[in-house]
C-alpha positions, 0 to 999 in steps of 0.5 A, a space after each residue: 500500500 505504501 509503495 502505491 502511495 509513494 508512486 502516486 506522489 512521485 508521479 504527481 510531482 514529476 508532472 509539475 504543479 504549474 503544468 497542472 494549474 496553468 496553460 502554456 499561454 497567458 492572456 494579455 490585453 494591450 491598450 495604447 494611449 496618447 501622452 494626454 491620456 486619450 485611448 487609441 484603438 487599432 494600433 498594430 502591436 507586436 509582442 515577442 519573447 524567446 517563445 515567439 512573436 505575437 501580433 495584436 491590435 491595441 484594445 484587444 487581448 492576445 495569448 502570449 506563450 509563457 516563458 521566464 523571459 520578458 515580453 517586449 511590446 512595440 505598437 505603431 499607429 500612423 498618427 502617433 509616435 511609437 509606443 514600447 514596453 516590456 512586460 516582466 516575467 515573474 514566477 507564479 504560485 505553481 513554481 513555489 508549490 513545486 519547490 515546497 511539495 514536489 521538489 526539483 523535478 516539477 520545478 524543472 519541468 515547469 520552468 522548461 515549459 514556461 508554465 511556472 511564469 506569469 505576465 501582467 494581464 493588462 498593459 497600457 502603452 503610451 505613445 512616445 514613451 518606453 514603459 516597464 510593466 511588472 505583474 507584482 504591481 497589478 491590481 485586479 480589474 485594472 491595467 498594470 501601472 507602467 514605469 517610465 524608463 526614460 527612453 524615448 522610442 522615437 526614430 528621429 531621436 535614435 538616428 544619431 546613436 544608430 550612426 555612431 554604432 554603425 547600425 542603419 538609422 530607421 527610415 522615416 515612416 518605418 516601424 521600430 521594433 525592440 530589436 531595432 532599439 536594442 541595436 542602438 544601445 552601446 554594448 554591455 561589458 
């Protein structure tokens, strides 16, 4: 009898607690606002992490593949400056449950599948700003407040840095992605 219970407990631990509790995708509502606070719908937004890229129109909700890496978000609208943001990936309760109850095997499985991590469920990007959204600041039924990074995701402001780094400056009217912005930063030691 004890042997059967032990096998059952090990089987449950090996499946991973977060894997049982969470899907491999996570919903995220993306909205965009002007600097004056006016809601703008219909902007083309691209969300990306190490698991893939996802497109959504601002005002809509999409499913993001869970991962331990952050989600980069860039929204383009013809009448506004670029809006960018980063949604921070945080370990969820399933990961801690694995560590306490199931041990390392379940935690490794959930980490590899991404099910141990969660993003903010509702973000509001602001045109002309680059914001960071942390799920730990999220309140139920409200957008997660964004923290301004001080970086302006504007093609015109980035052009001098691009020339200095050897990267091609963005063309007028082109869409700027987070990868474009990363290419403009000096290398880290």
